[in-house]
MIDOSE-1310 file (N, C-alpha, C; in nm, 2 decimals, decimal comma, always signed):
residues 232
mpvi	+11,69/+8,45/+8,75/+11,59/+8,50/+8,81/+11,57/+8,63/+8,73; +11,70/+8,74/+8,65/+11,69/+8,82/+8,58/+11,62/+8,78/+8,45; +11,63/+8,68/+8,41/+11,54/+8,62/+8,28/+11,42/+8,61/+8,28; +11,35/+8,56/+8,42/+11,20/+8,53/+8,47/+11,14/+8,66/+8,49
gfll	+11,23/+8,77/+8,54/+11,16/+8,90/+8,56/+11,18/+8,99/+8,43; +11,24/+8,95/+8,33/+11,20/+8,99/+8,21/+11,09/+8,98/+8,13; +11,06/+8,79/+8,16/+10,94/+8,75/+8,09/+10,81/+8,87/+8,13; +10,80/+8,89/+8,28/+10,71/+8,96/+8,35/+10,70/+9,13/+8,28
klfp	+10,83/+9,14/+8,27/+10,88/+9,31/+8,26/+11,01/+9,31/+8,22; +10,99/+9,41/+8,10/+11,14/+9,44/+8,03/+11,25/+9,49/+8,11; +11,26/+9,56/+8,22/+11,35/+9,62/+8,26/+11,47/+9,55/+8,34; +11,38/+9,46/+8,39/+11,55/+9,36/+8,45/+11,62/+9,29/+8,36
avfw	+11,63/+9,33/+8,23/+11,74/+9,31/+8,16/+11,85/+9,41/+8,18; +11,84/+9,50/+8,25/+11,97/+9,60/+8,30/+12,02/+9,52/+8,37; +11,99/+9,41/+8,46/+12,06/+9,32/+8,54/+12,16/+9,24/+8,47; +12,16/+9,20/+8,33/+12,22/+9,09/+8,26/+12,37/+9,12/+8,28
pvfl	+12,43/+9,23/+8,26/+12,53/+9,28/+8,24/+12,60/+9,26/+8,40; +12,55/+9,25/+8,48/+12,55/+9,27/+8,61/+12,61/+9,14/+8,68; +12,49/+9,02/+8,64/+12,53/+8,90/+8,66/+12,64/+8,84/+8,57; +12,64/+8,88/+8,44/+12,76/+8,84/+8,37/+12,90/+8,88/+8,43
iqew	+12,90/+8,97/+8,45/+13,03/+9,02/+8,50/+13,07/+8,94/+8,64; +12,98/+8,93/+8,72/+12,97/+8,89/+8,85/+13,02/+8,74/+8,84; +12,93/+8,66/+8,72/+12,98/+8,53/+8,75/+13,14/+8,49/+8,65; +13,20/+8,55/+8,60/+13,35/+8,62/+8,54/+13,41/+8,64/+8,67
rqtg	+13,40/+8,73/+8,78/+13,44/+8,75/+8,85/+13,48/+8,62/+8,96; +13,36/+8,52/+8,95/+13,37/+8,43/+9,07/+13,42/+8,31/+8,98; +13,41/+8,27/+8,86/+13,44/+8,15/+8,76/+13,59/+8,18/+8,70; +13,61/+8,30/+8,66/+13,72/+8,30/+8,58/+13,71/+8,30/+8,44
rwhw	+13,55/+8,28/+8,39/+13,54/+8,25/+8,26/+13,43/+8,36/+8,24; +13,41/+8,36/+8,11/+13,28/+8,44/+8,08/+13,19/+8,32/+8,03; +13,08/+8,36/+8,07/+12,94/+8,25/+8,05/+12,82/+8,35/+7,93; +12,90/+8,32/+7,81/+12,83/+8,40/+7,73/+12,71/+8,31/+7,71
drla	+12,70/+8,18/+7,72/+12,62/+8,09/+7,71/+12,48/+8,17/+7,76; +12,52/+8,19/+7,88/+12,39/+8,26/+7,98/+12,34/+8,36/+7,91; +12,43/+8,47/+7,89/+12,40/+8,61/+7,81/+12,30/+8,58/+7,72; +12,35/+8,46/+7,63/+12,25/+8,44/+7,50/+12,17/+8,41/+7,51
ysvg	+12,10/+8,31/+7,62/+11,98/+8,25/+7,66/+11,93/+8,36/+7,70; +11,99/+8,46/+7,81/+11,89/+8,57/+7,84/+11,85/+8,67/+7,69; +11,93/+8,70/+7,60/+11,88/+8,75/+7,50/+11,83/+8,69/+7,40; +11,83/+8,55/+7,38/+11,75/+8,50/+7,34/+11,59/+8,47/+7,40
tglv	+11,60/+8,50/+7,48/+11,42/+8,47/+7,60/+11,37/+8,64/+7,54; +11,46/+8,71/+7,53/+11,39/+8,83/+7,48/+11,35/+8,88/+7,35; +11,42/+8,80/+7,27/+11,40/+8,81/+7,13/+11,25/+8,69/+7,09; +11,28/+8,58/+7,17/+11,12/+8,53/+7,17/+11,00/+8,57/+7,24
vvgf	+11,04/+8,67/+7,30/+10,89/+8,75/+7,35/+10,87/+8,85/+7,23; +11,00/+8,92/+7,19/+10,89/+9,00/+7,08/+10,87/+8,92/+6,97; +10,93/+8,80/+6,95/+10,89/+8,69/+6,83/+10,77/+8,68/+6,87; +10,71/+8,66/+6,97/+10,57/+8,60/+7,01/+10,50/+8,71/+6,97
qalg	+10,52/+8,82/+7,01/+10,47/+8,94/+7,00/+10,40/+8,98/+6,88; +10,53/+8,96/+6,79/+10,52/+8,98/+6,59/+10,40/+8,87/+6,56; +10,42/+8,74/+6,58/+10,33/+8,65/+6,53/+10,16/+8,69/+6,61; +10,15/+8,69/+6,72/+10,03/+8,73/+6,75/+9,95/+8,87/+6,74
aahq	+10,03/+8,99/+6,71/+9,99/+9,11/+6,69/+10,09/+9,19/+6,62; +10,12/+9,16/+6,50/+10,25/+9,22/+6,45/+10,25/+9,40/+6,49; +10,11/+9,47/+6,43/+10,13/+9,58/+6,48/+10,15/+9,63/+6,59; +10,16/+9,55/+6,69/+10,21/+9,57/+6,84/+10,33/+9,49/+6,88
afts	+10,43/+9,46/+6,79/+10,52/+9,42/+6,83/+10,67/+9,46/+6,92; +10,65/+9,61/+6,87/+10,75/+9,69/+6,96/+10,68/+9,82/+7,02; +10,59/+9,77/+7,07/+10,48/+9,86/+7,14/+10,54/+9,92/+7,25; +10,62/+9,82/+7,37/+10,70/+9,86/+7,47/+10,80/+9,97/+7,44
yryl	+10,85/+9,93/+7,34/+10,96/+10,06/+7,27/+10,94/+10,15/+7,22; +10,80/+10,13/+7,15/+10,77/+10,30/+7,10/+10,72/+10,35/+7,26; +10,64/+10,28/+7,32/+10,61/+10,35/+7,44/+10,72/+10,41/+7,50; +10,82/+10,36/+7,55/+10,94/+10,41/+7,61/+11,00/+10,55/+7,54
ldrp	+11,02/+10,55/+7,40/+11,06/+10,64/+7,33/+10,97/+10,74/+7,31; +10,81/+10,73/+7,28/+10,70/+10,83/+7,25/+10,65/+10,89/+7,33; +10,68/+10,83/+7,49/+10,54/+10,87/+7,59/+10,62/+11,01/+7,63; +10,55/+11,13/+7,69/+10,59/+11,22/+7,78/+10,67/+11,20/+7,91
veig	+10,73/+11,33/+7,97/+10,75/+11,28/+8,08/+10,65/+11,27/+8,22; +10,71/+11,20/+8,28/+10,59/+11,15/+8,37/+10,60/+11,23/+8,51; +10,46/+11,25/+8,60/+10,52/+11,39/+8,66/+10,63/+11,33/+8,80; +10,65/+11,19/+8,80/+10,73/+11,13/+8,93/+10,87/+11,13/+8,86
slaa	+10,88/+11,15/+8,75/+11,02/+11,13/+8,72/+11,12/+11,25/+8,78; +11,25/+11,22/+8,73/+11,38/+11,32/+8,77/+11,34/+11,42/+8,69; +11,31/+11,38/+8,51/+11,30/+11,45/+8,41/+11,23/+11,59/+8,46; +11,08/+11,51/+8,52/+10,98/+11,63/+8,56/+11,03/+11,72/+8,66
svta	+11,10/+11,68/+8,76/+11,16/+11,77/+8,87/+11,27/+11,81/+8,83; +11,32/+11,83/+8,73/+11,40/+11,91/+8,68/+11,36/+12,01/+8,62; +11,27/+11,98/+8,55/+11,18/+12,04/+8,42/+11,12/+12,17/+8,54; +11,03/+12,09/+8,64/+10,94/+12,19/+8,75/+11,07/+12,32/+8,79
miah	+11,20/+12,24/+8,87/+11,27/+12,34/+8,92/+11,32/+12,47/+8,82; +11,32/+12,46/+8,70/+11,35/+12,56/+8,65/+11,28/+12,63/+8,53; +11,13/+12,55/+8,53/+11,03/+12,64/+8,47/+10,88/+12,59/+8,49; +10,82/+12,70/+8,44/+10,68/+12,63/+8,53/+10,60/+12,52/+8,42
phlf	+10,60/+12,41/+8,51/+10,55/+12,28/+8,41/+10,41/+12,29/+8,40; +10,33/+12,26/+8,26/+10,18/+12,22/+8,22/+10,21/+12,10/+8,26; +10,07/+12,05/+8,33/+10,06/+11,92/+8,39/+9,92/+11,87/+8,26; +9,92/+11,75/+8,25/+9,84/+11,67/+8,12/+9,82/+11,53/+8,16
yafg	+9,74/+11,48/+8,07/+9,74/+11,31/+8,12/+9,72/+11,24/+8,01; +9,83/+11,17/+7,99/+9,82/+11,07/+7,85/+9,90/+10,95/+7,90; +9,90/+10,82/+7,83/+9,94/+10,74/+7,85/+9,92/+10,68/+7,99; +9,81/+10,71/+8,05/+9,76/+10,63/+8,14/+9,80/+10,68/+8,27
sidv	+9,88/+10,79/+8,28/+9,93/+10,90/+8,38/+9,94/+11,06/+8,38; +9,98/+11,10/+8,48/+9,99/+11,26/+8,47/+10,10/+11,31/+8,44; +10,13/+11,38/+8,31/+10,28/+11,38/+8,27/+10,32/+11,54/+8,28; +10,39/+11,59/+8,25/+10,46/+11,72/+8,23/+10,53/+11,78/+8,12
eahg	+10,50/+11,87/+8,09/+10,57/+11,98/+7,93/+10,58/+12,12/+7,98; +10,69/+12,16/+7,92/+10,73/+12,30/+7,92/+10,77/+12,32/+7,79; +10,70/+12,38/+7,71/+10,77/+12,40/+7,57/+10,88/+12,31/+7,54; +10,89/+12,19/+7,53/+10,95/+12,09/+7,51/+11,06/+12,08/+7,58
lahg	+11,11/+12,17/+7,69/+11,18/+12,13/+7,79/+11,18/+12,01/+7,88; +11,09/+11,99/+7,89/+11,09/+11,81/+7,96/+11,12/+11,71/+7,91; +11,12/+11,72/+7,75/+11,15/+11,62/+7,65/+11,29/+11,58/+7,62; +11,37/+11,75/+7,62/+11,51/+11,76/+7,64/+11,55/+11,70/+7,75
vgvf	+11,55/+11,73/+7,85/+11,58/+11,68/+8,01/+11,57/+11,54/+8,03; +11,47/+11,46/+7,98/+11,46/+11,32/+7,96/+11,54/+11,27/+7,90; +11,54/+11,32/+7,75/+11,66/+11,23/+7,70/+11,77/+11,28/+7,72; +11,83/+11,38/+7,81/+11,97/+11,42/+7,85/+11,97/+11,30/+7,98
ltvt	+11,90/+11,30/+8,06/+11,87/+11,18/+8,17/+11,88/+11,05/+8,12; +11,85/+11,02/+8,03/+11,83/+10,86/+7,94/+11,96/+10,83/+7,90; +12,04/+10,93/+7,82/+12,17/+10,92/+7,79/+12,28/+10,92/+7,93; +12,25/+11,02/+8,01/+12,35/+11,01/+8,14/+12,32/+10,88/+8,19
gvva	+12,20/+10,80/+8,20/+12,17/+10,67/+8,26/+12,26/+10,59/+8,23; +12,27/+10,58/+8,05/+12,33/+10,47/+7,97/+12,49/+10,45/+8,03; +12,55/+10,58/+8,02/+12,68/+10,59/+8,03/+12,71/+10,57/+8,18; +12,60/+10,66/+8,31/+12,65/+10,55/+8,43/+12,61/+10,43/+8,42
wlav	+12,51/+10,37/+8,37/+12,54/+10,22/+8,35/+12,68/+10,15/+8,31; +12,72/+10,20/+8,27/+12,87/+10,17/+8,18/+12,98/+10,20/+8,27; +12,94/+10,31/+8,38/+13,06/+10,33/+8,42/+13,06/+10,21/+8,58; +12,93/+10,17/+8,62/+12,90/+10,03/+8,72/+12,95/+9,94/+8,69
fyqq	+12,92/+9,92/+8,55/+12,95/+9,80/+8,49/+13,13/+9,79/+8,48; +13,16/+9,89/+8,45/+13,33/+9,90/+8,46/+13,39/+9,88/+8,59; +13,34/+9,96/+8,67/+13,38/+9,93/+8,81/+13,35/+9,82/+8,85; +13,29/+9,75/+8,82/+13,23/+9,59/+8,84/+13,35/+9,50/+8,83
yrgr	+13,38/+9,54/+8,66/+13,47/+9,46/+8,60/+13,60/+9,46/+8,68; +13,63/+9,59/+8,74/+13,76/+9,61/+8,79/+13,79/+9,59/+8,94; +13,67/+9,48/+8,99/+13,67/+9,43/+9,12/+13,63/+9,56/+9,24; +13,60/+9,69/+9,18/+13,58/+9,78/+9,26/+13,46/+9,82/+9,31
lelv	+13,35/+9,72/+9,27/+13,21/+9,70/+9,33/+13,18/+9,51/+9,34; +13,10/+9,53/+9,44/+13,04/+9,38/+9,48/+12,92/+9,38/+9,39; +12,86/+9,24/+9,43/+12,75/+9,25/+9,32/+12,58/+9,28/+9,37; +12,63/+9,29/+9,51/+12,44/+9,40/+9,58/+12,50/+9,54/+9,54
pavt	+12,60/+9,62/+9,55/+12,57/+9,77/+9,52/+12,57/+9,79/+9,42; +12,66/+9,70/+9,29/+12,62/+9,71/+9,15/+12,45/+9,70/+9,10; +12,41/+9,57/+9,18/+12,28/+9,59/+9,13/+12,19/+9,70/+9,15; +12,21/+9,74/+9,30/+12,15/+9,88/+9,38/+12,20/+9,98/+9,27
ytlg	+12,30/+10,04/+9,28/+12,30/+10,14/+9,18/+12,24/+10,13/+9,03; +12,26/+9,98/+8,98/+12,19/+10,00/+8,84/+12,08/+9,98/+8,85; +12,01/+9,97/+8,96/+11,80/+9,98/+8,96/+11,82/+10,14/+8,98; +11,90/+10,17/+9,08/+11,90/+10,32/+9,11/+11,89/+10,41/+9,02
illl	+12,00/+10,37/+8,89/+11,99/+10,47/+8,77/+11,87/+10,42/+8,70; +11,82/+10,30/+8,70/+11,68/+10,31/+8,58/+11,57/+10,40/+8,67; +11,54/+10,37/+8,84/+11,47/+10,48/+8,86/+11,46/+10,62/+8,82; +11,56/+10,70/+8,83/+11,61/+10,84/+8,83/+11,58/+10,87/+8,70
ttkv	+11,70/+10,76/+8,58/+11,69/+10,84/+8,44/+11,59/+10,80/+8,35; +11,44/+10,71/+8,39/+11,39/+10,71/+8,27/+11,28/+10,81/+8,31; +11,21/+10,81/+8,15/+11,07/+10,93/+8,15/+10,98/+10,89/+8,27; +10,98/+10,76/+8,33/+10,83/+10,69/+8,43/+10,89/+10,66/+8,53
fsaq	+10,87/+10,76/+8,63/+10,94/+10,71/+8,74/+10,83/+10,59/+8,83; +10,88/+10,43/+8,82/+10,78/+10,33/+8,86/+10,83/+10,30/+9,01; +10,73/+10,36/+9,09/+10,75/+10,39/+9,25/+10,76/+10,19/+9,31; +10,72/+10,10/+9,23/+10,70/+9,97/+9,24/+10,85/+9,94/+9,29
yliw	+10,97/+9,99/+9,20/+11,06/+9,95/+9,16/+11,15/+9,97/+9,28; +11,11/+10,06/+9,41/+11,15/+10,10/+9,53/+11,14/+9,97/+9,61; +11,03/+9,88/+9,61/+11,02/+9,78/+9,67/+11,13/+9,66/+9,64; +11,18/+9,67/+9,50/+11,27/+9,59/+9,46/+11,40/+9,62/+9,55
lapl	+11,42/+9,77/+9,57/+11,55/+9,79/+9,62/+11,56/+9,80/+9,77; +11,44/+9,77/+9,83/+11,41/+9,76/+9,98/+11,54/+9,68/+10,03; +11,52/+9,57/+9,99/+11,60/+9,43/+10,02/+11,77/+9,44/+10,01; +11,76/+9,49/+9,89/+11,91/+9,56/+9,89/+11,96/+9,64/+9,99
lamr	+11,90/+9,78/+10,03/+11,92/+9,87/+10,09/+11,96/+9,80/+10,26; +11,86/+9,69/+10,23/+11,90/+9,61/+10,39/+12,00/+9,50/+10,42; +12,06/+9,48/+10,28/+12,18/+9,43/+10,30/+12,32/+9,51/+10,32; +12,28/+9,62/+10,32/+12,41/+9,74/+10,34/+12,39/+9,84/+10,42
rgng	+12,46/+9,92/+10,47/+12,45/+10,04/+10,57/+12,36/+10,15/+10,45; +12,25/+10,17/+10,57/+12,17/+10,27/+10,52/+12,18/+10,40/+10,54; +12,10/+10,50/+10,52/+12,08/+10,62/+10,58/+11,97/+10,68/+10,53; +11,96/+10,80/+10,64/+11,79/+10,89/+10,62/+11,70/+10,97/+10,47
flva	+11,86/+10,94/+10,40/+11,77/+11,01/+10,30/+11,70/+10,93/+10,20; +11,75/+10,81/+10,22/+11,65/+10,68/+10,13/+11,53/+10,70/+10,23; +11,53/+10,69/+10,37/+11,42/+10,66/+10,43/+11,30/+10,78/+10,37; +11,39/+10,88/+10,42/+11,31/+10,98/+10,36/+11,22/+11,02/+10,23
syal	+11,32/+10,96/+10,14/+11,25/+10,94/+10,01/+11,14/+10,84/+9,97; +11,14/+10,72/+10,08/+11,04/+10,64/+10,06/+10,92/+10,72/+10,12; +10,93/+10,76/+10,23/+10,81/+10,84/+10,28/+10,74/+10,97/+10,21; +10,80/+11,04/+10,13/+10,77/+11,12/+10,04/+10,70/+11,07/+9,96
tsvg	+10,76/+10,91/+9,88/+10,66/+10,87/+9,77/+10,51/+10,83/+9,82; +10,54/+10,76/+9,96/+10,42/+10,73/+10,05/+10,29/+10,85/+10,08; +10,36/+10,96/+10,06/+10,28/+11,06/+10,10/+10,23/+11,14/+9,97; +10,30/+11,13/+9,86/+10,25/+11,21/+9,73/+10,15/+11,13/+9,66
ypig	+10,13/+11,02/+9,70/+10,05/+11,00/+9,55/+9,91/+11,02/+9,64; +9,88/+10,97/+9,76/+9,73/+11,05/+9,85/+9,71/+11,17/+9,81; +9,78/+11,27/+9,85/+9,80/+11,37/+9,82/+9,72/+11,44/+9,72; +9,82/+11,37/+9,61/+9,79/+11,43/+9,46/+9,64/+11,36/+9,39
yaip	+9,65/+11,22/+9,43/+9,49/+11,16/+9,37/+9,40/+11,19/+9,45; +9,40/+11,20/+9,60/+9,28/+11,18/+9,68/+9,21/+11,33/+9,72; +9,31/+11,41/+9,73/+9,28/+11,58/+9,73/+9,25/+11,64/+9,63; +9,14/+11,73/+9,62/+9,11/+11,81/+9,48/+9,22/+11,92/+9,46
gmmp	+9,25/+11,94/+9,35/+9,35/+12,08/+9,34/+9,49/+12,08/+9,37; +9,54/+11,94/+9,43/+9,66/+11,91/+9,49/+9,76/+11,86/+9,39; +9,71/+11,83/+9,28/+9,81/+11,79/+9,20/+9,93/+11,85/+9,13; +9,91/+11,95/+9,10/+10,03/+12,06/+9,08/+10,13/+12,09/+9,18
wvvy	+10,09/+12,04/+9,32/+10,22/+12,06/+9,38/+10,28/+11,90/+9,43; +10,23/+11,77/+9,38/+10,28/+11,70/+9,37/+10,41/+11,68/+9,33; +10,44/+11,76/+9,20/+10,55/+11,76/+9,10/+10,65/+11,81/+9,23; +10,62/+11,86/+9,29/+10,75/+11,92/+9,39/+10,73/+11,81/+9,51
ifaa	+10,65/+11,78/+9,54/+10,70/+11,63/+9,64/+10,80/+11,53/+9,60; +10,74/+11,53/+9,46/+10,83/+11,43/+9,43/+10,97/+11,48/+9,39; +11,00/+11,63/+9,37/+11,15/+11,65/+9,34/+11,22/+11,67/+9,45; +11,12/+11,66/+9,54/+11,18/+11,67/+9,66/+11,25/+11,49/+9,72
rnll	+11,14/+11,42/+9,67/+11,17/+11,27/+9,71/+11,27/+11,23/+9,63; +11,28/+11,28/+9,48/+11,37/+11,25/+9,36/+11,53/+11,32/+9,42; +11,53/+11,40/+9,49/+11,64/+11,48/+9,51/+11,73/+11,43/+9,64; +11,57/+11,34/+9,72/+11,68/+11,25/+9,85/+11,72/+11,15/+9,78
lvag	+11,68/+11,08/+9,69/+11,73/+10,95/+9,63/+11,85/+10,95/+9,59; +11,88/+11,08/+9,50/+11,98/+11,11/+9,47/+12,08/+11,08/+9,55; +12,08/+11,19/+9,68/+12,15/+11,21/+9,78/+12,19/+11,04/+9,84; +12,08/+11,01/+9,85/+12,06/+10,86/+9,90/+12,18/+10,75/+9,87
lial	+12,17/+10,75/+9,73/+12,27/+10,69/+9,65/+12,43/+10,74/+9,67; +12,44/+10,86/+9,67/+12,56/+10,92/+9,66/+12,62/+10,89/+9,79; +12,55/+10,93/+9,90/+12,61/+10,84/+10,05/+12,63/+10,71/+10,06; +12,52/+10,61/+10,00/+12,53/+10,48/+10,00/+12,64/+10,47/+9,94
avvs	+12,69/+10,52/+9,83/+12,83/+10,47/+9,76/+12,93/+10,51/+9,85; +12,92/+10,62/+9,90/+13,03/+10,67/+9,99/+13,05/+10,58/+10,15; +12,99/+10,54/+10,21/+12,95/+10,49/+10,34/+13,00/+10,31/+10,32; +12,95/+10,26/+10,19/+12,93/+10,11/+10,18/+13,06/+10,05/+10,11
rssv	+13,17/+10,15/+10,07/+13,26/+10,08/+10,00/+13,33/+9,98/+10,08; +13,34/+9,85/+10,02/+13,47/+9,76/+10,07/+13,55/+9,71/+9,97; +13,65/+9,64/+10,04/+13,77/+9,57/+9,94/+13,69/+9,44/+9,89; +13,75/+9,41/+9,77/+13,68/+9,29/+9,68/+13,79/+9,24/+9,60
paap	+13,84/+9,13/+9,58/+13,92/+9,04/+9,50/+13,97/+9,17/+9,35; +14,06/+9,20/+9,33/+14,13/+9,28/+9,21/+14,05/+9,19/+9,09; +14,08/+9,08/+9,09/+14,00/+9,00/+8,92/+14,01/+8,86/+8,99; +13,91/+8,78/+8,89/+13,95/+8,67/+8,94/+14,08/+8,56/+8,90
stgk	+14,08/+8,44/+8,98/+14,17/+8,36/+8,97/+14,14/+8,25/+8,87; +14,22/+8,27/+8,80/+14,21/+8,14/+8,64/+14,26/+8,06/+8,68; +14,39/+8,04/+8,79/+14,48/+7,94/+8,80/+14,60/+7,91/+8,68; +14,58/+8,05/+8,58/+14,72/+8,01/+8,51/+14,84/+8,10/+8,52
ehsl	+14,79/+8,16/+8,65/+14,97/+8,20/+8,68/+15,03/+8,12/+8,74; +14,95/+8,02/+8,80/+15,04/+7,92/+8,88/+15,14/+7,79/+8,75; +15,07/+7,83/+8,64/+15,13/+7,70/+8,54/+15,27/+7,79/+8,51; +15,30/+7,88/+8,54/+15,43/+7,95/+8,47/+15,56/+7,92/+8,47
């Protein structure tokens, strides 16, 4: 499924390490062939773009690297909290800048997100995270540390949260997401306030994921059984 998701959109590739580790935990061996299949699928997608339109082969990656900070992102929220943000339209969305501060915050959060992903994968590898929490945190980190807050990913997160014990922070964050867009895009002159609505939403989302990590811990096997210990 993560491979099919990648064919439709690039971001599901963040789940590849999660499923690789989960398969190892269940079978006792690394399924590198499946990871190679996933990576190969990605290369085919890029290769197809290069053959069909060479000048657009890496458009998606350049978009992620070069685009400004979108109004709904955590980077925009942090910028709005410490400086007076300037809103402008680019890349098909309302974006935020503040004398280079937003870009710096965006880069910092991106690096933080990569480190957080590695921490999640390591905890899963050590047997301290089950599959559902690992996927939940991986997706939550994606939502909060990229330059663009893709609100549709909250729909992906909803069934995962339904499988765990939830909390009010996450429910409130979903509600503010539903409120923010109509206010900003339907009521003239309200867009400058939307960044603060989304800042509250992002704060609730962070608090919700932290609370979820605290209340949803459960014991899992410390390591996969390979059967070798019985042969000694």
